[in-house]
C-alpha positions as CSV (number, residue, x, y, z in Angstrom):
1,M,4.7,-5.0,7.6
2,V,1.7,-3.2,6.4
3,R,1.0,-2.3,2.8
4,L,-1.9,-0.3,1.3
5,Y,-3.1,-1.1,-2.3
6,D,-5.3,0.8,-4.7
7,V,-7.4,-2.0,-6.3
8,A,-9.0,-1.4,-9.7
9,P,-12.3,-3.1,-10.6
10,D,-10.4,-5.6,-12.7
11,G,-8.4,-6.8,-9.6
12,A,-5.1,-5.1,-10.4
13,A,-3.7,-3.8,-7.1
14,A,-1.1,-1.1,-7.0
15,M,0.8,-0.8,-3.8
16,F,1.1,2.8,-2.8
17,D,2.2,2.8,0.8
18,E,4.1,0.4,3.0
19,Q,5.8,0.5,6.4
20,V,7.7,-2.0,8.5
21,S,8.2,-1.8,12.2
22,L,9.4,-4.2,14.9
23,L,6.4,-4.9,17.2
24,S,6.4,-6.3,20.7
25,P,4.1,-6.5,23.7
26,V,5.0,-2.9,24.6
27,Q,5.2,-1.5,21.1
28,T,2.0,-2.6,19.4
29,S,1.4,0.2,16.9
30,F,3.2,2.3,14.3
31,D,2.5,5.0,11.8
32,L,2.4,4.5,8.0
33,K,4.4,6.8,5.8
34,S,2.6,9.9,4.6
35,T,1.3,9.6,1.1
36,D,-0.7,11.6,-1.4
37,W,-2.8,9.1,-3.4
38,T,-6.3,9.4,-4.8
39,L,-8.4,6.3,-5.4
40,A,-10.3,6.6,-8.6
41,A,-14.1,6.1,-8.5
42,G,-14.9,2.3,-8.3
43,H,-11.5,1.4,-6.8
44,S,-11.1,-0.3,-3.4
45,L,-8.5,0.0,-0.7
46,A,-6.8,-3.2,0.3
47,V,-4.6,-3.6,3.4
48,E,-2.0,-6.3,3.7
49,I,-0.7,-7.1,7.2
50,G,2.2,-9.6,7.4
51,T,5.9,-9.9,7.5
52,V,8.7,-8.8,5.2
53,Q,8.9,-11.2,2.2
54,P,11.8,-11.2,-0.2
55,E,10.5,-10.1,-3.6
56,S,11.6,-11.3,-6.9
57,G,11.6,-9.0,-9.9
58,P,13.7,-6.8,-12.0
59,V,16.6,-4.8,-10.6
60,D,15.4,-1.3,-9.9
61,P,18.3,1.2,-9.5
62,A,16.2,3.1,-6.9
63,F,15.3,0.0,-4.8
64,G,17.8,-2.7,-5.5
65,P,17.2,-6.2,-6.7
66,G,13.5,-7.0,-6.6
67,G,12.2,-5.0,-3.6
68,D,12.7,-2.4,-1.0
69,W,13.6,-4.6,2.0
70,I,16.3,-7.2,2.8
71,A,14.6,-10.0,4.6
72,T,16.2,-11.6,7.7
73,P,13.6,-14.2,8.7
74,S,13.3,-14.9,12.5
75,G,11.5,-18.2,12.0
76,R,8.8,-17.1,14.3
77,T,5.0,-17.2,13.7
78,I,3.2,-13.9,13.7
79,E,-0.4,-13.9,14.9
80,V,-2.6,-10.8,14.5
81,T,-5.4,-11.1,17.0
82,D,-6.8,-7.6,16.8
83,A,-6.0,-5.0,14.2
84,E,-7.2,-1.4,13.7
85,L,-6.4,0.9,10.8
86,A,-6.9,4.6,11.3
87,L,-6.3,6.7,8.1
88,A,-6.4,10.5,8.0
89,L,-8.3,11.0,4.7
90,D,-8.8,14.2,2.7
91,N,-11.6,14.8,0.3
92,P,-9.9,15.6,-3.0
93,A,-13.0,17.5,-4.3
94,D,-11.4,20.9,-3.5
95,D,-7.9,20.0,-4.7
96,T,-6.2,22.1,-7.4
97,P,-3.9,20.2,-9.7
98,T,-0.3,21.3,-9.7
99,A,1.3,22.5,-12.9
100,G,3.4,20.0,-14.8
101,A,3.3,16.7,-16.5
102,R,2.7,13.2,-15.2
103,S,5.8,11.9,-13.5
104,P,7.9,9.9,-15.9
105,Y,8.7,7.4,-13.2
106,L,5.0,6.7,-12.3
107,D,4.5,4.1,-15.1
108,V,7.7,2.2,-14.0
109,Y,6.6,2.3,-10.4
110,L,3.1,1.0,-11.2
111,A,4.5,-1.8,-13.4
112,Q,6.8,-3.0,-10.6
113,R,4.2,-2.7,-7.8
114,T,1.0,-3.9,-9.3
115,K,-0.3,-7.4,-8.8
116,T,-3.4,-9.4,-8.2
117,L,-4.1,-9.9,-4.5
118,P,-5.7,-13.0,-2.9
119,G,-8.7,-12.3,-0.8
120,G,-12.4,-11.9,-0.7
121,P,-14.9,-9.1,-1.3
122,A,-14.6,-5.6,0.2
123,T,-15.7,-5.4,3.8
124,F,-16.6,-1.7,3.8
125,T,-17.1,1.1,1.3
126,V,-16.2,4.8,1.2
127,P,-18.7,7.1,-0.4
128,A,-17.6,8.9,-3.5
129,A,-16.7,12.6,-3.1
130,N,-19.3,15.1,-4.1
131,R,-18.0,17.3,-6.8
């Protein structure tokens, strides 16, 4: 299970992409879902690698009780010995906003998927886009 988070300077981390895949000695990689998310200036990208955990929280009609996944634990220990993340990034400087209002569901989504992550300081930085 891999999740990407947009982390604000105050530590609030909004999960904006996740993917789960069964890995094995012959299947050692997988693709994340496509997403269109822009990190604001001063925000960081956090990557969570782990296993599916049952989530507690409010029942969301779109996702069910408390999360997107139904966990069936294997009881096995997962060890990540070498990880590589390759992201196809686009500079949003030339983007043109689409017509329309902010999605009414976005605030609900952010409220349900924003938390404070454990961890340390950022290990790399991405330069700000030149506008």
